[in-house]
C-alpha positions in Angstrom: -0.3 0.0 0.0 1.6 3.4 -1.0 0.1 6.9 -1.7 -1.4 5.2 -5.5 -2.5 1.9 -4.0 -5.9 0.8 -2.4 -5.7 -1.0 0.7 -8.4 -4.5 -0.3 -9.3 -6.2 3.0 -9.9 -9.8 2.5 -13.4 -10.2 4.4 -13.6 -13.6 2.8 -14.3 -16.1 6.2 -16.3 -12.8 7.8 -19.1 -12.9 5.2 -19.5 -16.7 5.4 -19.6 -16.9 8.8 -23.1 -17.8 10.5 -22.8 -18.3 14.3 -21.3 -17.3 17.3 -18.3 -15.2 16.3 -15.2 -16.9 16.8 -11.3 -14.9 17.8 -10.2 -15.0 14.1 -13.7 -13.8 12.7 -13.5 -10.8 15.0 -10.3 -10.2 13.8 -11.5 -9.6 10.8 -14.7 -7.7 11.5 -12.8 -5.3 14.2 -10.3 -4.8 11.7 -12.8 -3.5 9.2 -14.5 -1.0 11.9 -10.6 0.3 13.0 -9.5 1.5 9.3 -12.9 2.9 9.3 -11.8 5.1 12.6 -8.6 5.7 11.0 -10.3 7.2 8.0 -8.3 4.4 5.8 -10.4 3.8 2.4 -10.3 0.1 2.9 -12.3 -2.1 0.1 -13.9 -5.3 1.5 -13.3 -8.1 -0.6 -13.4 -11.7 -1.1 -12.0 -14.4 -2.3 -14.2 -16.7 -4.6 -12.4 -20.2 -4.4 -14.6 -21.4 -8.1 -12.3 -18.6 -10.2 -9.1 -18.3 -7.7 -9.8 -14.4 -7.6 -11.3 -11.2 -5.4 -14.9 -10.2 -6.2 -16.3 -7.1 -4.4 -19.1 -7.4 -2.3 -22.8 -5.7 -3.5 -22.5 -2.5 -1.9 -26.3 -2.4 -0.9 -25.5 -5.8 1.2 -22.4 -5.6 2.9 -23.3 -4.0 6.5 -25.6 -7.0 6.2 -23.3 -9.6 4.8 -20.4 -8.5 6.8 -22.8 -7.9 10.3 -23.6 -10.9 12.3 -26.6 -11.8 10.9 -26.2 -12.0 6.9 -24.0 -14.3 4.9 -23.0 -15.4 1.7 -24.3 -18.6 1.0 -21.3 -20.1 -0.9 -23.0 -23.4 -1.5 -21.4 -24.0 -5.6 -18.3 -21.9 -4.4 -17.0 -23.9 -1.5 -18.6 -26.8 -2.3 -20.2 -28.8 -5.0 -24.0 -29.4 -5.4 -23.8 -32.6 -7.6 -24.9 -36.0 -6.3 -24.6 -39.2 -7.2 -25.7 -42.3 -7.0 -29.7 -43.1 -6.2 -29.2 -39.5 -4.5 -29.8 -38.2 -8.0 -33.1 -39.5 -7.6 -34.6 -38.0 -4.7 -35.1 -33.9 -4.5 -32.7 -32.4 -2.7 -33.8 -30.5 0.3 -31.2 -28.1 0.0 -31.5 -27.1 -3.3 -35.4 -26.5 -2.5 -34.5 -24.1 0.9 -31.9 -22.3 -1.4 -34.2 -21.6 -4.0 -37.3 -20.3 -1.3 -34.2 -18.0 0.4 -33.7 -16.5 -3.1 -37.9 -15.9 -3.4 -37.8 -14.9 0.2 -34.9 -12.2 0.0 -36.5 -10.5 -3.9 -39.8 -10.5 -3.2 -41.4 -7.2 -2.9 -44.5 -8.3 -0.8 -44.5 -9.2 3.3 -46.9 -12.1 2.3 -44.5 -13.9 -0.3 -41.7 -13.4 2.3 -43.4 -15.1 5.1 -44.7 -17.7 2.4 -41.4 -18.5 1.3 -39.9 -18.5 5.1 -42.8 -20.8 6.1 -42.0 -23.4 3.6 -38.1 -23.2 4.3 -39.8 -24.0 7.9 -42.1 -27.2 6.5 -38.7 -28.6 4.8 -36.5 -28.3 7.3 -38.7 -29.7 10.1 -38.6 -33.2 8.1 -35.5 -33.6 9.7 -35.0 -31.1 11.9 -31.3 -28.9 10.9 -30.8 -25.5 12.2 -28.3 -24.9 10.0 -27.9 -22.6 7.9 -30.5 -19.9 8.2 -30.2 -19.8 12.0 -27.5 -18.5 13.6 -26.1 -18.8 17.6 -28.3 -16.2 19.0 -31.5 -18.3 17.7 -32.0 -14.8 15.4 -32.8 -15.7 12.1 -29.8 -15.7 9.1 -30.2 -13.7 6.0 -28.7 -16.1 3.6 -27.6 -14.4 0.2 -27.1 -16.1 -2.7 -23.6 -15.1 -4.4 -24.7 -13.6 -7.4 -26.6 -11.0 -5.6 -24.2 -11.0 -2.8 -21.1 -10.6 -4.9 -20.3 -7.9 -7.5 -17.1 -8.2 -10.3 -14.1 -9.7 -9.9 -11.2 -6.5 -8.1 -9.5 -5.2 -10.7 -5.8 -5.1 -8.5 -3.1 -2.8 -9.5 0.4 -1.8 -8.6 1.0 -0.4 -5.5 -2.6 -2.1 -4.0 -2.3 -4.5 -0.5 -4.4 -7.2 -0.4 -4.4 -7.5 3.7 -6.0 -11.4 4.6 -6.8 -12.0 8.0 -9.2 -14.9 6.7 -8.7 -18.2 7.9 -10.4 -19.6 4.6 -7.1 -21.3 3.8 -8.7 -24.5 2.8 -10.6 -21.9 -0.2 -7.0 -20.6 -1.3 -4.4 -21.6 -3.8 -1.2 -19.8 -2.7 0.3 -20.7 -6.3 -3.4 -18.6 -7.9 -2.1 -15.7 -5.3 1.5 -15.9 -6.6 0.5 -15.7 -10.2 -1.7 -12.6 -9.3 0.8 -11.1 -7.3 3.3 -11.7 -10.3 1.0 -9.9 -12.8 -0.3 -6.6 -11.1 2.9 -5.9 -9.1 0.0 -5.9 -6.2 1.2 -6.6 -2.3 0.3 -9.4 0.1 -0.1 -8.8 3.8 -1.4 -11.9 6.1 -2.2 -12.6 9.7 -0.9 -16.1 10.9 -2.5 -17.0 13.9 -0.7 -19.8 14.5 0.8 -22.5 13.1 0.0 -25.8 15.5 -0.9 -28.1 12.6 2.2 -28.2 11.2 4.0 -28.3 15.3 0.9 -30.4 16.8 -0.4 -32.7 13.8 -1.9 -35.2 16.8 -4.5 -32.6 17.2 -6.5 -32.2 14.1 -7.8 -35.0 11.4 -4.9 -35.7 8.8 -6.9 -34.0 6.0 -7.1 -30.9 7.7 -3.3 -31.2 8.3 -2.4 -31.5 4.8 -4.8 -28.5 3.5 -3.4 -26.1 6.0 0.6 -27.4 5.2 -0.1 -26.9 1.7 -1.6 -23.6 2.0 1.0 -22.2 4.5 3.8 -24.0 2.3 2.5 -21.8 -0.3 2.0 -18.4 1.3 4.7 -18.0 3.5 6.8 -17.6 -0.2 4.3 -15.5 -1.2 3.6 -13.2 1.2 5.4 -9.9 1.6 4.5 -9.5 5.6 3.5 -12.0 7.9 1.8 -10.7 10.8 2.1 -13.3 14.5 0.3 -12.0 17.1 3.2 -12.9 19.4 7.1 -13.5 19.7 6.3 -17.8 20.2 4.1 -17.7 16.5 7.1 -15.9 15.2 9.4 -18.2 16.4 7.7 -21.4 15.3 7.2 -20.1 11.8 11.0 -19.4 11.5 11.8 -22.3 12.6 9.1 -24.4 10.9 10.4 -22.5 7.4 14.1 -23.4 8.0 13.3 -26.9 8.5 10.9 -26.9 5.4 13.4 -25.3 3.2 10.9 -22.5 2.2 12.4 -18.9 2.2 11.4 -17.2 5.8 9.3 -14.0 5.4 9.0 -10.8 7.0 7.5 -11.1 10.2 6.0 -8.5 12.6 5.0 -9.6 15.8 1.4 -7.5 16.5 -0.9 -8.8 19.8 -4.2 -8.9 18.9 -7.1 -5.9 20.5 -8.6 -7.1 22.9 -12.2 -4.6 24.1 -15.2 -6.3 25.7 -18.5 -4.4 27.2 -17.6 -3.3 30.3 -20.8 -1.8 31.4 -23.4 -3.5 33.5 -24.2 -6.5 31.3 -28.2 -7.0 31.0 -30.2 -8.6 34.0 -31.0 -11.3 32.4 -31.2 -14.8 34.0 -28.1 -17.2 34.4 -28.8 -20.8 32.7 -30.4 -22.8 35.0 -28.0 -24.3 37.8 -25.5 -21.9 38.0 -25.3 -19.2 40.7 -23.3 -15.8 40.8 -19.1 -17.3 42.0 -20.2 -20.7 41.9 -18.7 -22.1 38.4 -15.4 -22.1 37.0 -15.7 -21.0 33.1 -13.6 -22.1 29.9 -14.7 -20.2 26.6 -13.6 -22.3 24.3 -14.2 -24.5 21.0 -14.3 -28.3 22.0 -11.4 -29.9 20.5 -8.6 -31.8 21.7 -5.6 -29.0 21.7 -8.0 -27.3 24.4 -7.9 -29.5 26.7 -11.1 -30.3 28.0 -10.1 -34.0 29.1 -7.4 -32.6 31.8 -10.3 -30.4 33.3 -12.2 -33.3 33.2 -10.1 -35.3 34.8 -9.6 -32.6 37.6 -13.3 -32.2 38.4 -13.4 -36.2 38.6 -11.1 -36.0 41.3 -12.1 -33.2 42.8 -15.8 -34.9 43.0 -14.4 -37.7 44.3 -13.6 -35.6 47.3 -16.6 -33.8 47.4 -14.7 -30.3 46.8 -17.2 -29.0 44.3 -20.4 -30.1 46.2 -19.1 -28.4 49.7 -18.9 -25.3 47.4 -21.9 -25.7 45.3 -19.6 -25.4 42.4 -20.1 -26.1 38.6 -17.5 -26.5 35.6 -18.9 -24.6 33.1 -18.0 -25.3 29.2 -18.7 -22.4 26.4 -18.2 -23.4 22.9 -19.1 -25.5 20.1 -18.2 -28.9 19.7 -15.2 -29.2 17.2 -13.3 -32.2 16.0 -12.5 -35.4 17.8 -14.9 -34.8 20.6 -16.5 -38.0 21.1 -14.9 -39.3 24.3 -15.1 -36.0 25.5 -18.6 -35.5 25.1 -19.4 -39.2 25.8 -17.5 -37.9 29.6 -19.6 -34.8 29.8 -22.8 -37.0 29.7 -20.9 -39.4 32.7 -20.0 -36.6 34.9 -23.6 -35.2 35.1 -25.2 -31.7 35.6 -21.7 -30.8 38.0 -20.4 -30.1 34.4 -22.4 -27.2 32.4 -21.7 -27.2 28.4 -23.0 -24.8 26.8 -23.8 -24.4 23.3 -24.7 -21.2 20.8 -24.1 -18.4 23.8 -24.7 -15.2 22.6 -22.7 -12.3 23.1 -25.1 -11.0 25.9 -25.0 -14.0 27.4 -22.1 -14.9 27.2 -20.9 -11.4 28.7 -23.1 -12.5 32.0 -21.2 -15.8 32.5 -17.8 -14.2 32.3 -19.4 -11.8 34.8 -21.0 -14.2 36.8 -17.7 -16.8 36.7 -16.0 -17.3 40.2 -12.5 -17.4 37.9 -12.0 -18.8 34.1 -9.9 -21.7 33.2 -7.7 -21.8 30.3 -5.8 -25.4 30.1 -5.0 -25.4 26.3 -2.0 -27.5 25.1 -0.6 -25.1 23.0 -2.2 -21.7 22.2 -1.3 -18.7 19.2 -2.7 -16.4 21.1 -5.2 -16.8 23.8 -8.1 -14.4 23.5 -10.5 -15.5 26.0 -7.7 -15.3 28.5 -6.9 -11.6 27.7 -11.3 -11.8 27.3 -11.5 -12.2 31.0 -8.7 -10.3 32.1 -10.3 -7.1 30.6 -13.4 -7.6 33.0 -11.4 -8.2 35.7 -11.6 -12.1 35.8 -8.9 -14.1 37.2 -7.5 -16.9 35.4 -5.7 -20.1 35.9 -4.3 -20.7 32.8 -1.7 -23.0 31.2 2.1 -22.3 29.6 1.6 -23.7 26.2 2.7 -21.3 23.0 1.7 -18.4 23.4 0.1 -18.1 26.5 3.1 -17.9 28.4 3.7 -14.1 27.6 0.1 -13.4 26.9 -0.6 -14.2 30.0 2.3 -15.4 32.1 2.9 -11.8 33.3 -0.7 -11.6 34.7 -1.9 -14.5 36.4 -0.5 -18.0 37.6 0.6 -20.3 34.4 0.5 -24.1 34.5 2.0 -26.8 32.6 -1.0 -28.4 30.5 -0.2 -31.8 31.3 0.3 -31.6 35.3 -3.2 -32.8 36.3 -1.7 -33.0 40.0 -0.8 -29.1 39.6 -3.9 -28.0 38.0 -6.2 -29.9 40.7 -4.4 -28.1 43.4 -4.7 -24.7 42.1 -8.6 -25.2 41.6 -8.7 -26.6 44.8 -7.6 -23.7 46.1 -9.5 -21.0 43.9 -13.1 -22.8 45.0 -12.7 -22.9 48.7 -11.1 -19.9 49.0 -12.7 -16.5 48.3 -10.2 -14.8 49.9 -7.6 -15.9 46.9 -9.7 -15.4 44.3 -10.0 -11.5 45.7 -6.4 -11.7 45.2 -6.1 -12.6 42.1 -8.6 -10.7 40.8 -7.3 -7.4 42.1 -3.5 -9.0 40.2 -5.5 -8.8 37.3 -6.3 -5.3 37.4 -3.1 -3.7 38.7 -1.1 -5.6 36.2 -3.0 -6.0 32.7 -3.9 -3.4 30.1 -5.8 -4.3 27.0 -4.5 -3.3 23.9 -7.4 -1.9 21.8 -8.7 -2.8 18.9 -7.9 0.6 17.9 -4.1 0.0 18.8 -3.9 -3.1 17.0 -5.3 -2.2 14.0 -2.9 0.3 13.6 -0.1 -1.5 14.2 -0.9 -4.1 12.0 -2.2 -1.1 9.0 1.4 0.8 9.9 3.6 -3.0 9.1 1.8 -3.0 5.6 2.5 0.4 5.3 6.3 -0.1 5.9 6.0 -3.5 3.3 4.6 -0.9 0.6 7.6 1.4 1.6 10.4 -1.1 0.9 
């Protein structure tokens, strides 16, 4: 990005997203907001995997698409709609509801809108399925067909900077981006949140590891600047590139922003069975790396000694079930109501849960940043976190960090926090004394400065 070039902000993941926003989705959203506040004319673009090129968004729909209640219907872009075998003989429920969604969004009459929606609900009720028309907060998602949501291929020229904060690496071909860069003279900056599938592949399905590796092996050689959110991840990238004999890219370390709503939360009730200061909270997608299994081990040991029972204390998991979760989900069911798993939690309810929690937990085996830890700190909550990956530098100066494999150490630390309210109060005081959040404005400014410096090289 120079005096003549544009900033093209890739919003491909955000524009696809349905459901509660994850950390990476929030980054994409907040960067766009921060660029606007800084007076930077950032054009939102969408990477269309069917043509391996960036397209503009329909300006009239952009705000809806990039909010939390609208998305691009990427069936046919990300996935094939072809059916094989006997399935070709059966009417496609997906095709019917997609057709009705188009009618619902383009009809001019309230009766037509209602009728299309009613038919969709009837078809989906044949086999209950919330996707893809319902967000995590229970509100209706408008799923816009790609031909309505997306505009023309973006004409990219010398001096333009494409900034990719997206996590849609399965959809992008780095070689296509390399050809685009060579043909147009543009520059490319990308955020790499971590390379954990490359350094710890056992935590992920093998097919996902292969896709991730294909993308980053190519992207590290294409990007003019890679932004990492912690020095631990910068070091991981450098070691990996040297070992793989890939040219080590220019890497800038920029912490993520965090600006949770610190106002008094709305007066809504806690989920059934929970009481203020009577539970420990872990906010994360359930997947092997996040180490829910360790907390279940600890909780079973504490329950055997009746520690939670005497304090009327519970363990609360907030987050969707991801991959390789069967055993953890089974154990949650076996333990019963001493462990509460909440899915599809909206921002308001999550804020109330943070406010009411006695303390928070984050035992991840390895982390690229740990945004939920920072969010808890910003709300003044004490946290017991692991020292895996970037957590040592992100959390270590503020809270106690523990070996993510040491069950006995976690049992001792959690027990102390449960039985000693004064200890929790001291830990909360330390958070307020030691933690200073990086705002999204500060984070985005630093990222955009790194991009500007790249453009001047």
